Structure formats: structure tokens, C-alpha cells
N, C-alpha and C positions, 0 to 999 in steps of 0.2 A: 819230744823234750819232757813229758810230765815225770819222768825216773832224774830233773834235774831241780824240784821241789821237794825239800826235804820232810818237811813233814805237814798233809794233810789234818784240817781244827777242824770240825765244823763250829762254830761262834751261829748267833745268835743276834738280831736287828738289837739295837740298845736306841730307847727314845730318845733325840735329840733333846731332851731336856733333863735326862739324869746327866749328862756330856758334860752339864751347863750348870748343874746347880752347883754352889756355892760353900755349903757345909759340911762336905767330901772330903775329909782330910786325909790328899795324896800321899803315895809312900816316896820322900824325897829321894835326887837324882843322888845325893850322897849314899844315900842307905842300900841304895840300888847302884851306890857305884861300889859301895862295901862286903855286897852278896854277892856279883861278881868276882872281886879280888880274890873272897872266901874259894868260891870257884874255882878256878884258875890254881889257887895256890893247891888247892886238893890235887888238880890235873899233875901239875911238874910232879911233885913227890909222887903218885902212882906211876910215872914212866919211870923217874928215877930211881926208885927203890926194884924195879924189874931188868936195870940198864938199859932201859931204850931211848934213843939220843931224840927223842921229840917232847913235849911241852906239854900237847892240847890235843884232844880227841876225833878234834876236828881233823890232825895231821898223822893219825893212824890210817895204815893199810893194809891190806887183808891180810900181813903176816902178822902185828901186830894185832887184833880180832881175838884170834886161840890161845892168845896169854894174857890176854885183860881180861875175857867176856869170860865167865863161868858160867854154863846156861844150863842147864838137867835138859835130861833125854825129853820132855815133853816139850818146853820151850824152844827144842830144837825140831823136833817135832812138826811143833805151830806154825813156828817160822818157814820150813818146806811148804807146807799147804800152801799157806799165806801166798811163798814166791810162786807157786803152782798157780793156782786159783784167779790171783791179781797181774798174772803175768809179767816178774819183774825180771828186770836185766841184771848182769849181775851188777854193775856201778849201784840198783837202788837196791838188790841183795845186803851188799856188804855196809849203805849207809844205813838201814834197820840194823844191822847185826852189832852198826856200830857205837850204835844209839842207846842199846841197852849194858853197855859201861856205866859202871856205876862209883 
């Protein structure tokens, strides 16, 4: 089941007083929506430019990764070592590979 989790990120405990502060200006939903829309547009253009009939990174299969991911030899070697050390399944390996799409 562990390979069903996309990204593991260590987080520090946040003091509840920080969460309830009134003087913090948070990013608005509109600003977040604008960033998400911009990222989606980039993805759509990327796949259109390569004549790949998908729109989003999440739709990429292993056959798309080599076309879209330009990985250095060092990065590929590191990914291989990590896959062995972490005993990644094929599914997990390709999920990590897909996350490197820029």
C-alpha cells in the first residue's frame, strides 16, 4: 500500500496559536486558482507540442516519460540506486519518474 502514496514530506508540528492568528495574510482562493490554471496550461501546451494525446502529468504512462523527461545520467543513476534501496515497485518507480516532469 505504501506505493499508493505519491509524495512523503516530513512536516513539523505547528503550534495552534500560529493557526489562529488574525494578523496573517493568507493567499486567496482566487490567487491559488490562478496558479493552478497557469500550471495546467503549461502541461497542456507541453503535451500538445509533442503530439501526445493527454493533458496532465497525472495521465502520463511509462511510454510518455522518456519523451517528456530529460534526465541526466547522474539523475538516472540516483533514481536507480534509490529504487533499489527503497525497494520501489514498478508503479512507484514510474510515479517518481513522472514527478520530475517540468
